[in-house]
Backbone as CSV, one residue per row, in Angstrom:
resi,resn,N_x,N_y,N_z,CA_x,CA_y,CA_z,C_x,C_y,C_z
1,MET,85.081,-233.167,-29.887,86.057,-232.685,-30.758,85.641,-233.138,-32.223
2,LEU,85.673,-232.080,-33.125,85.343,-232.349,-34.507,86.409,-233.236,-35.182
3,PRO,85.998,-234.067,-36.096,86.950,-234.980,-36.720,87.820,-234.182,-37.691
4,ALA,89.014,-234.760,-38.047,89.836,-234.138,-38.933,89.379,-233.593,-40.285
5,HIS,88.372,-234.404,-40.752,87.713,-234.047,-42.026,86.965,-232.742,-42.001
6,ALA,86.540,-232.349,-40.787,85.613,-231.167,-40.688,86.185,-230.017,-40.053
7,VAL,87.428,-229.798,-40.307,88.158,-228.642,-39.621,87.833,-227.321,-40.471
8,LYS,87.462,-227.523,-41.669,87.141,-226.295,-42.433,85.612,-225.995,-42.421
9,PRO,85.266,-224.756,-42.480,83.819,-224.413,-42.493,83.091,-225.221,-43.654
10,GLY,81.853,-225.659,-43.371,81.142,-226.392,-44.380,80.186,-227.323,-43.770
11,LEU,79.448,-227.899,-44.614,78.420,-228.943,-44.275,78.921,-230.355,-44.737
12,TYR,79.046,-231.234,-43.767,79.709,-232.548,-43.989,78.596,-233.602,-43.616
13,HIS,78.505,-234.664,-44.398,77.560,-235.622,-44.223,78.145,-237.093,-44.361
14,VAL,77.677,-237.986,-43.437,78.002,-239.358,-43.446,76.624,-240.071,-43.625
15,GLU,76.457,-240.953,-44.673,75.238,-241.579,-44.835,75.184,-242.770,-44.002
16,LYS,74.048,-242.921,-43.191,73.893,-244.092,-42.322,72.341,-244.219,-42.079
17,ASP,71.867,-245.380,-42.226,70.364,-245.671,-42.129,70.026,-245.820,-40.729
18,ILE,69.933,-244.727,-40.057,69.443,-244.654,-38.606,68.238,-243.721,-38.539
19,PRO,67.332,-243.975,-37.494,66.102,-243.145,-37.390,66.471,-241.763,-36.855
20,GLN,67.549,-241.650,-36.032,67.983,-240.370,-35.498,69.321,-240.052,-35.900
21,ALA,69.382,-238.872,-36.463,70.695,-238.342,-36.953,71.468,-237.799,-35.758
22,LYS,72.769,-237.906,-35.943,73.715,-237.384,-35.027,74.409,-236.246,-35.604
23,VAL,74.478,-235.080,-34.823,75.017,-233.914,-35.343,75.984,-233.233,-34.447
24,LEU,77.137,-232.691,-35.028,78.056,-231.868,-34.358,78.236,-230.582,-35.166
25,ILE,78.337,-229.444,-34.442,78.450,-228.215,-35.077,79.495,-227.389,-34.265
26,GLY,80.535,-226.959,-34.940,81.523,-226.230,-34.161,82.834,-225.818,-34.946
27,HIS,83.747,-225.413,-34.159,85.143,-225.060,-34.742,86.155,-225.104,-33.594
28,ARG,87.358,-224.828,-33.987,88.484,-224.825,-33.038,88.382,-223.616,-32.177
29,THR,88.945,-223.662,-30.851,88.906,-222.554,-30.031,90.421,-222.234,-29.705
30,ILE,90.695,-222.038,-28.417,92.103,-221.524,-27.985,92.788,-222.592,-27.188
31,GLN,93.973,-222.318,-26.887,94.882,-223.140,-26.011,95.464,-222.362,-24.890
32,TRP,95.752,-223.022,-23.829,96.325,-222.282,-22.754,97.631,-221.673,-23.137
33,ASP,97.989,-220.458,-22.594,99.282,-219.904,-22.800,100.289,-220.598,-21.782
34,ALA,101.494,-220.425,-21.960,102.517,-221.039,-21.163,102.374,-220.812,-19.636
35,LYS,101.771,-219.759,-19.227,101.735,-219.468,-17.771,100.254,-219.853,-17.282
36,TRP,99.354,-220.326,-18.203,97.979,-220.744,-17.782,97.260,-219.566,-17.119
37,GLU,97.401,-218.406,-17.634,96.825,-217.162,-17.038,95.865,-216.444,-17.921
38,ASN,95.318,-217.092,-19.047,94.534,-216.440,-19.960,93.121,-216.191,-19.286
39,PRO,92.755,-214.953,-18.964,91.452,-214.712,-18.298,90.304,-215.122,-19.152
40,ASP,90.382,-215.044,-20.412,89.253,-215.372,-21.352,88.860,-216.860,-21.177
41,ALA,89.858,-217.724,-20.645,89.449,-219.113,-20.574,88.379,-219.256,-19.513
42,TYR,88.310,-218.503,-18.482,87.298,-218.689,-17.490,85.962,-218.213,-17.933
43,ALA,86.004,-217.027,-18.729,84.775,-216.522,-19.192,84.256,-217.501,-20.313
44,LEU,85.043,-218.088,-21.025,84.569,-219.050,-22.077,83.950,-220.306,-21.324
45,GLN,84.450,-220.755,-20.243,83.865,-221.814,-19.621,82.424,-221.555,-19.021
46,VAL,82.265,-220.264,-18.462,80.991,-219.880,-17.965,79.991,-219.670,-19.186
47,MET,80.599,-219.121,-20.286,79.747,-218.942,-21.516,79.152,-220.185,-22.026
48,ASN,79.945,-221.279,-22.134,79.683,-222.547,-22.606,78.576,-223.195,-21.649
49,ASP,78.846,-223.047,-20.354,77.874,-223.581,-19.340,76.529,-223.054,-19.465
50,VAL,76.481,-221.699,-19.747,75.137,-221.102,-19.914,74.428,-221.552,-21.220
51,LEU,75.319,-221.587,-22.291,74.851,-221.920,-23.637,74.356,-223.317,-23.754
52,GLY,75.233,-224.291,-23.376,74.793,-225.683,-23.585,75.485,-226.778,-22.710
53,GLY,76.463,-226.318,-21.915,77.228,-227.293,-21.060,76.774,-227.328,-19.654
54,GLY,75.618,-226.704,-19.304,75.164,-226.833,-17.887,73.944,-227.669,-17.687
55,GLY,73.704,-228.559,-18.541,72.587,-229.562,-18.520,71.204,-228.757,-18.706
56,PHE,70.275,-229.148,-17.912,68.903,-228.714,-18.122,68.670,-227.211,-17.972
57,THR,69.711,-226.508,-17.244,69.429,-225.145,-17.036,70.117,-224.326,-18.298
58,SER,70.789,-225.002,-19.245,71.470,-224.301,-20.234,70.494,-224.159,-21.492
59,ARG,70.838,-223.112,-22.154,69.828,-222.651,-23.205,69.592,-223.681,-24.375
60,ILE,70.617,-224.265,-24.896,70.430,-225.174,-25.981,69.627,-226.342,-25.590
61,THR,70.017,-226.921,-24.378,69.380,-228.158,-23.927,67.876,-227.779,-23.591
62,LYS,67.612,-226.623,-23.019,66.201,-226.252,-22.638,65.396,-226.161,-23.966
63,ARG,65.926,-225.391,-24.947,65.186,-225.157,-26.147,64.956,-226.374,-27.080
64,VAL,66.081,-227.084,-27.261,66.000,-228.187,-28.229,65.349,-229.421,-27.602
65,ARG,65.695,-229.670,-26.287,65.052,-230.811,-25.602,63.746,-230.529,-24.965
66,SER,63.736,-229.531,-24.123,62.631,-229.296,-23.245,61.433,-228.641,-23.983
67,ASP,61.797,-227.446,-24.624,60.742,-226.647,-25.299,60.158,-227.316,-26.494
68,GLU,61.055,-227.714,-27.491,60.640,-228.177,-28.714,60.528,-229.769,-28.787
69,GLY,61.123,-230.456,-27.815,61.049,-231.988,-27.846,61.716,-232.549,-29.074
70,LEU,62.782,-231.932,-29.502,63.513,-232.434,-30.736,64.520,-233.486,-30.383
71,ALA,64.998,-233.497,-29.207,66.169,-234.300,-28.873,66.128,-234.693,-27.436
72,TYR,66.574,-235.952,-27.149,66.741,-236.414,-25.720,68.015,-235.811,-25.143
73,SER,69.028,-235.738,-25.955,70.395,-235.149,-25.528,70.759,-234.045,-26.383
74,ALA,71.017,-232.963,-25.852,71.458,-231.740,-26.678,72.160,-230.790,-25.659
75,GLY,73.261,-230.192,-26.335,74.049,-229.339,-25.540,75.294,-228.857,-26.277
76,SER,76.258,-228.410,-25.500,77.523,-227.943,-26.108,78.722,-228.118,-25.172
77,SER,79.844,-228.304,-25.800,81.072,-228.456,-25.087,82.183,-227.555,-25.610
78,LEU,83.095,-227.142,-24.679,84.197,-226.241,-25.073,85.428,-226.720,-24.452
79,GLY,86.356,-227.093,-25.236,87.669,-227.524,-24.617,88.727,-226.511,-24.977
80,ILE,89.678,-226.387,-23.908,90.765,-225.448,-24.106,92.062,-226.296,-24.236
81,GLY,92.764,-226.292,-25.267,93.784,-227.111,-25.549,95.099,-226.900,-24.719
82,ASN,95.801,-227.919,-24.517,97.101,-227.799,-23.789,98.297,-227.586,-24.778
83,TYR,98.293,-228.379,-25.937,99.342,-228.313,-26.799,98.886,-227.670,-28.114
84,TRP,97.639,-227.659,-28.386,97.102,-227.238,-29.584,95.655,-226.650,-29.365
85,PRO,94.992,-226.016,-30.211,93.764,-225.505,-29.903,92.734,-226.492,-29.559
86,GLY,91.715,-226.150,-28.658,90.666,-227.000,-28.263,89.590,-226.894,-29.330
87,ALA,88.296,-227.259,-28.953,87.274,-227.111,-29.852,85.956,-226.737,-29.143
88,PHE,85.196,-225.989,-29.801,83.694,-225.809,-29.253,82.790,-226.546,-30.253
89,SER,81.814,-227.197,-29.615,80.872,-227.923,-30.461,79.469,-228.057,-29.799
90,VAL,78.557,-227.909,-30.647,77.136,-228.138,-30.280,76.909,-229.494,-30.755
91,PHE,76.151,-230.383,-29.931,75.873,-231.701,-30.260,74.423,-232.026,-29.873
92,PHE,73.817,-232.898,-30.741,72.415,-233.357,-30.461,72.104,-234.557,-31.424
93,GLN,71.200,-235.293,-31.049,70.547,-236.411,-31.827,69.048,-236.049,-32.029
94,THR,68.578,-236.099,-33.190,67.239,-235.784,-33.506,66.743,-236.634,-34.672
95,LYS,65.469,-236.693,-34.864,64.883,-237.329,-35.959,65.420,-236.664,-37.339
96,ASN,65.753,-237.509,-38.288,66.319,-236.916,-39.536,65.649,-235.680,-40.088
97,PRO,64.284,-235.568,-40.070,63.687,-234.410,-40.621,63.857,-233.212,-39.818
98,THR,64.233,-233.315,-38.527,64.213,-232.119,-37.739,65.728,-231.707,-37.406
99,VAL,66.706,-232.191,-38.205,68.052,-231.814,-37.998,68.142,-230.320,-38.266
100,ALA,67.560,-229.882,-39.298,67.692,-228.432,-39.747,67.105,-227.549,-38.703
101,PHE,65.932,-227.876,-38.184,65.209,-226.967,-37.229,66.045,-226.952,-35.922
102,ALA,66.589,-228.095,-35.511,67.363,-228.123,-34.206,68.768,-227.291,-34.402
103,SER,69.263,-227.481,-35.614,70.517,-226.753,-35.805,70.263,-225.122,-35.887
104,GLU,69.117,-224.773,-36.442,68.751,-223.301,-36.419,68.525,-222.768,-35.062
105,ILE,67.912,-223.620,-34.152,67.777,-223.192,-32.797,69.030,-223.043,-32.078
106,ALA,69.959,-223.959,-32.277,71.251,-223.843,-31.645,71.997,-222.575,-32.066
107,LEU,72.047,-222.354,-33.346,72.614,-221.092,-33.812,71.939,-219.946,-33.287
108,GLU,70.599,-219.909,-33.253,69.891,-218.763,-32.631,70.378,-218.411,-31.249
109,GLU,70.608,-219.466,-30.361,71.041,-219.321,-29.061,72.450,-218.819,-28.924
110,ILE,73.344,-219.243,-29.903,74.670,-218.651,-29.934,74.576,-217.118,-30.279
111,ALA,73.784,-216.823,-31.160,73.618,-215.421,-31.615,73.010,-214.587,-30.395
112,SER,72.120,-215.203,-29.708,71.443,-214.507,-28.591,72.402,-214.111,-27.484
113,VAL,73.303,-215.113,-27.169,74.437,-214.756,-26.182,75.404,-213.667,-26.625
114,GLN,75.652,-213.712,-27.923,76.564,-212.654,-28.543,75.914,-211.325,-28.574
115,GLU,74.581,-211.274,-28.930,73.943,-209.982,-29.157,73.374,-209.381,-27.785
116,LYS,72.826,-210.335,-26.895,72.113,-209.817,-25.756,72.837,-210.214,-24.419
117,GLY,73.867,-211.019,-24.457,74.555,-211.431,-23.315,73.651,-212.447,-22.546
118,VAL,74.041,-212.612,-21.180,73.398,-213.523,-20.296,72.774,-212.735,-19.100
119,THR,71.841,-213.356,-18.531,71.181,-212.660,-17.389,71.920,-212.811,-16.178
120,ALA,71.616,-211.968,-15.144,72.309,-212.117,-13.839,72.067,-213.423,-13.203
121,GLU,70.907,-214.023,-13.440,70.608,-215.333,-12.808,71.413,-216.384,-13.463
122,GLU,71.493,-216.312,-14.791,72.271,-217.346,-15.481,73.824,-217.290,-15.050
123,LEU,74.254,-216.084,-14.976,75.664,-215.868,-14.603,75.983,-216.361,-13.143
124,ALA,75.061,-216.108,-12.247,75.200,-216.564,-10.898,75.093,-218.151,-10.775
125,THR,74.167,-218.655,-11.443,73.964,-220.123,-11.436,75.266,-220.862,-11.906
126,SER,75.824,-220.352,-13.112,77.026,-220.969,-13.694,78.304,-220.767,-12.810
127,ARG,78.478,-219.564,-12.315,79.647,-219.319,-11.447,79.539,-220.210,-10.223
128,ASN,78.336,-220.219,-9.630,78.189,-221.077,-8.380,78.424,-222.543,-8.601
129,GLN,77.935,-222.959,-9.662,78.156,-224.376,-10.150,79.611,-224.721,-10.159
130,PHE,80.449,-223.808,-10.869,81.885,-224.162,-10.897,82.502,-224.097,-9.576
131,VAL,82.164,-223.161,-8.770,82.860,-222.995,-7.427,82.460,-224.046,-6.518
132,GLU,81.122,-224.358,-6.443,80.670,-225.400,-5.461,81.093,-226.836,-5.820
133,THR,81.318,-227.083,-7.159,81.747,-228.414,-7.426,83.290,-228.610,-7.488
134,PHE,83.929,-227.457,-7.345,85.407,-227.522,-7.434,86.066,-228.490,-6.499
135,PRO,85.613,-228.604,-5.293,86.316,-229.612,-4.257,86.126,-231.004,-4.744
136,GLN,85.272,-231.425,-5.644,85.141,-232.792,-6.175,86.408,-233.202,-6.952
137,ASN,87.191,-232.194,-7.437,88.418,-232.593,-8.028,89.489,-233.233,-7.208
138,PHE,89.244,-233.048,-5.863,90.196,-233.474,-4.843,89.511,-234.460,-3.823
139,GLU,88.500,-235.130,-4.218,87.766,-236.039,-3.257,88.548,-237.132,-2.776
140,SER,89.452,-237.723,-3.520,90.156,-238.915,-3.059,91.680,-238.749,-3.309
141,PRO,92.462,-239.629,-2.634,93.970,-239.553,-2.869,94.162,-239.884,-4.388
142,ALA,93.402,-240.766,-5.058,93.646,-240.951,-6.431,93.341,-239.761,-7.313
143,ASP,92.307,-239.009,-6.906,92.078,-237.724,-7.608,93.178,-236.737,-7.562
144,ILE,93.617,-236.666,-6.343,94.730,-235.650,-6.054,95.999,-235.997,-6.842
145,ALA,96.383,-237.308,-6.746,97.638,-237.847,-7.411,97.419,-237.671,-8.940
146,GLY,96.235,-237.893,-9.453,96.049,-237.737,-10.906,96.238,-236.299,-11.381
147,ILE,95.702,-235.324,-10.550,95.732,-234.029,-10.899,97.151,-233.547,-10.840
148,PHE,97.984,-233.951,-9.814,99.358,-233.419,-9.642,100.225,-234.089,-10.734
149,ALA,99.938,-235.285,-11.090,100.639,-236.026,-12.160,100.337,-235.242,-13.558
150,ALA,99.127,-234.807,-13.717,98.718,-234.255,-14.999,99.455,-232.803,-15.019
151,ASP,99.509,-232.158,-13.804,100.150,-230.876,-13.811,101.611,-230.953,-14.222
152,GLU,102.274,-231.956,-13.740,103.744,-232.185,-14.100,103.844,-232.469,-15.576
153,TYR,102.975,-233.270,-16.057,103.042,-233.651,-17.519,102.855,-232.567,-18.548
154,ILE,101.752,-231.738,-18.122,101.457,-230.727,-19.199,102.034,-229.296,-18.711
155,GLY,102.634,-229.227,-17.574,103.313,-228.047,-17.210,102.301,-226.939,-16.618
156,ARG,101.176,-227.585,-16.026,100.187,-226.498,-15.402,100.658,-226.186,-14.011
157,PRO,100.806,-224.924,-13.700,101.304,-224.536,-12.309,100.223,-224.827,-11.338
158,HIS,100.591,-225.153,-10.137,99.727,-225.374,-9.003,98.859,-224.091,-8.746
159,ALA,99.377,-222.922,-9.063,98.625,-221.763,-8.841,97.258,-221.676,-9.631
160,TYR,97.237,-222.484,-10.680,96.035,-222.557,-11.435,94.930,-222.991,-10.539
161,TRP,95.118,-224.007,-9.726,94.011,-224.597,-8.926,93.852,-223.571,-7.685
162,GLN,94.912,-222.905,-7.171,94.688,-221.951,-6.103,93.894,-220.798,-6.471
163,ASN,94.022,-220.390,-7.777,93.225,-219.147,-8.172,92.042,-219.473,-8.944
164,TYR,91.628,-220.711,-9.221,90.550,-220.935,-10.089,89.304,-220.448,-9.544
165,ARG,88.834,-220.687,-8.368,87.538,-220.063,-7.909,87.509,-218.605,-8.012
166,ALA,88.550,-217.987,-7.687,88.509,-216.517,-7.712,88.346,-216.024,-9.126
167,ALA,89.131,-216.796,-10.001,89.097,-216.373,-11.473,87.616,-216.548,-12.014
168,ILE,87.029,-217.679,-11.627,85.604,-217.795,-12.157,84.677,-216.782,-11.523
169,GLY,84.954,-216.389,-10.198,84.118,-215.436,-9.515,84.205,-214.067,-10.193
170,ARG,85.279,-213.825,-10.754,85.489,-212.427,-11.454,84.819,-212.267,-12.745
171,VAL,84.323,-213.397,-13.361,83.630,-213.391,-14.660,82.367,-212.493,-14.515
172,THR,82.272,-211.653,-15.467,81.088,-210.776,-15.501,80.161,-211.151,-16.777
173,SER,78.955,-210.646,-16.703,78.116,-210.698,-17.920,78.794,-210.149,-19.199
174,ALA,79.369,-208.965,-18.962,80.098,-208.343,-20.041,81.244,-209.237,-20.602
175,ASP,81.932,-209.969,-19.725,83.032,-210.741,-20.222,82.346,-211.965,-21.031
176,VAL,81.285,-212.559,-20.630,80.596,-213.670,-21.313,80.270,-213.255,-22.675
177,GLN,79.616,-212.043,-22.842,79.151,-211.561,-24.085,80.312,-211.235,-24.946
178,ARG,81.366,-210.722,-24.475,82.605,-210.379,-25.145,83.352,-211.627,-25.724
179,VAL,83.475,-212.571,-24.967,84.178,-213.863,-25.516,83.295,-214.557,-26.388
180,ALA,81.931,-214.492,-26.277,81.051,-215.136,-27.177,81.178,-214.514,-28.555
181,LYS,81.214,-213.177,-28.507,81.393,-212.494,-29.855,82.798,-212.681,-30.421
182,GLN,83.891,-212.845,-29.675,85.182,-212.935,-30.078,85.545,-214.361,-30.569
183,TYR,85.023,-215.327,-29.858,85.514,-216.704,-30.168,84.564,-217.582,-30.831
184,LEU,83.274,-217.268,-30.828,82.195,-218.091,-31.529,81.884,-217.397,-32.880
185,LYS,82.295,-218.027,-33.937,82.146,-217.458,-35.257,81.341,-218.433,-36.163
186,GLN,80.059,-218.080,-36.316,79.233,-218.973,-37.041,79.719,-219.163,-38.487
187,PRO,80.228,-218.289,-39.141,80.514,-218.583,-40.583,81.770,-219.559,-40.654
188,GLU,82.473,-219.760,-39.499,83.660,-220.560,-39.537,83.363,-221.941,-39.046
189,MET,82.050,-222.196,-38.658,81.633,-223.508,-38.122,81.522,-224.526,-39.085
190,ALA,81.846,-225.829,-38.762,81.647,-226.928,-39.561,80.451,-227.739,-39.001
191,PHE,79.562,-228.234,-39.917,78.412,-229.136,-39.519,78.885,-230.520,-39.951
192,LEU,78.727,-231.391,-38.967,78.894,-232.805,-39.313,77.567,-233.566,-38.947
193,VAL,77.024,-234.174,-39.980,75.647,-234.828,-39.836,75.789,-236.220,-40.290
194,VAL,75.369,-237.134,-39.449,75.311,-238.600,-39.688,73.829,-239.084,-39.772
195,GLY,73.424,-239.580,-40.866,72.085,-239.950,-40.964,71.632,-240.150,-42.377
196,LYS,70.312,-240.227,-42.618,69.755,-240.469,-43.939,69.516,-239.113,-44.617
197,TRP,70.475,-238.791,-45.615,70.382,-237.396,-46.195,69.020,-237.150,-46.966
198,ALA,68.382,-238.154,-47.489,67.093,-237.960,-48.129,66.116,-237.313,-47.242
199,GLU,66.113,-237.712,-46.042,65.212,-237.263,-44.992,65.662,-236.027,-44.360
200,ILE,66.991,-235.817,-44.256,67.595,-234.733,-43.491,67.498,-233.476,-44.378
201,GLU,67.784,-233.533,-45.601,67.983,-232.404,-46.426,66.725,-231.533,-46.607
202,LYS,65.617,-232.159,-46.753,64.364,-231.390,-46.922,63.713,-230.660,-45.699
203,GLY,64.198,-231.132,-44.630,63.724,-230.574,-43.452,62.406,-231.086,-42.792
204,ASP,61.881,-230.414,-41.887,60.634,-230.950,-41.203,59.422,-230.670,-42.100
205,ALA,58.372,-231.367,-41.666,57.120,-231.463,-42.557,56.405,-229.999,-42.509
206,ASP,56.682,-229.310,-41.315,55.998,-227.953,-41.210,56.734,-226.881,-41.945
207,GLY,57.926,-227.206,-42.507,58.636,-226.176,-43.270,59.331,-225.177,-42.519
208,LYS,59.665,-225.438,-41.229,60.370,-224.593,-40.351,61.836,-224.279,-40.672
209,ALA,62.489,-225.371,-41.245,63.843,-225.218,-41.659,64.200,-226.308,-42.511
210,SER,65.226,-226.075,-43.524,65.842,-227.172,-44.248,67.252,-226.921,-44.246
211,MET,68.056,-227.906,-44.748,69.485,-227.810,-44.864,69.938,-226.916,-45.837
212,LYS,69.009,-226.393,-46.793,69.479,-225.476,-47.826,69.868,-224.105,-47.293
213,GLN,69.522,-223.891,-46.019,69.800,-222.588,-45.320,71.212,-222.590,-44.878
214,PHE,71.872,-223.656,-44.792,73.200,-223.768,-44.267,74.202,-224.016,-45.458
215,PHE,75.177,-223.069,-45.646,76.133,-223.248,-46.687,75.425,-223.367,-48.035
216,GLU,74.320,-222.738,-48.217,73.561,-222.803,-49.459,73.275,-224.250,-49.883
217,GLY,73.201,-225.047,-48.791,72.938,-226.504,-49.040,74.034,-227.349,-49.708
218,LYS,75.127,-226.796,-49.800,76.309,-227.471,-50.465,76.898,-228.469,-49.472
219,VAL,76.960,-229.688,-49.695,77.372,-230.694,-48.762,78.538,-231.542,-49.272
220,THR,79.441,-231.852,-48.388,80.567,-232.668,-48.762,80.347,-234.037,-48.128
221,ARG,80.280,-235.080,-48.959,80.022,-236.400,-48.538,81.332,-237.121,-47.914
222,LEU,81.123,-237.695,-46.812,82.301,-238.400,-46.194,81.876,-239.795,-46.092
223,PRO,82.878,-240.814,-46.265,82.503,-242.143,-46.202,82.315,-242.682,-44.741
224,LEU,81.445,-243.604,-44.528,81.409,-244.323,-43.251,82.589,-245.138,-43.111
225,ARG,83.286,-245.051,-41.951,84.479,-245.728,-41.706,84.511,-246.846,-40.677
226,ASP,85.387,-247.748,-40.911,85.517,-248.794,-39.818,86.055,-248.114,-38.539
227,PRO,85.387,-248.422,-37.423,85.844,-247.713,-36.176,87.208,-248.108,-35.670
228,LEU,87.700,-249.250,-36.067,89.088,-249.751,-35.657,90.180,-249.172,-36.656
229,THR,89.991,-249.429,-37.908,90.942,-249.168,-38.926,90.771,-247.677,-39.531
230,LEU,89.558,-247.174,-39.386,89.100,-245.919,-40.006,89.257,-245.941,-41.530
231,LYS,89.294,-247.099,-42.105,89.214,-247.303,-43.478,87.755,-247.113,-43.960
232,PRO,87.478,-246.521,-45.212,86.169,-246.453,-45.672,85.515,-247.808,-45.832
233,LEU,84.304,-247.881,-45.387,83.633,-249.198,-45.414,82.925,-249.335,-46.910
234,PRO,82.792,-250.490,-47.511,82.224,-250.650,-48.809,80.851,-250.206,-48.909
């Protein structure tokens, strides 16, 4: 989830003397309707799984981590809110000079899903993953009790679980591409970067990318805060 400071589009930076910068890129998404029947929610889950939520098989992880070797951990997450909108975010940690290049790659992969969609293999892998791991939600009495307690608390009907696998199975490649176009809006994304700005801003030594290509390089400085009080540190 992006912090409250970064809900508006723009480039945000927190100065911290660390060798690897931490990056979040994203914006708000949707929330469940009262009946928990929004079909786009299932297509969004599959889309995010292919894009960056599916581990080593997902596109962002593969390109940023495996192909380019820019980060040990890279991916994306997509939350659908219960009482308010959830959030989509791309996350990674990389050396300060390669923040811009890794960010560029992540945005390229988002654009690729929007413009070209996903392959039949990617779709099948993602849908099968959701369906095959579904029983893990009910592995123990504690798991079952927790789910039913949550259902009562947030008003989620039991039919959600009864229909879940079928709803995931109905997601098509066209659905994935459609929701990627509809819900992922690059101009509305906020970038939150924590690290040494002097090294981050100019980009990598090979000149592949620099932070000037995002929001014309205009950056909003945020203070480093105490993790307990959230008060700005001196």
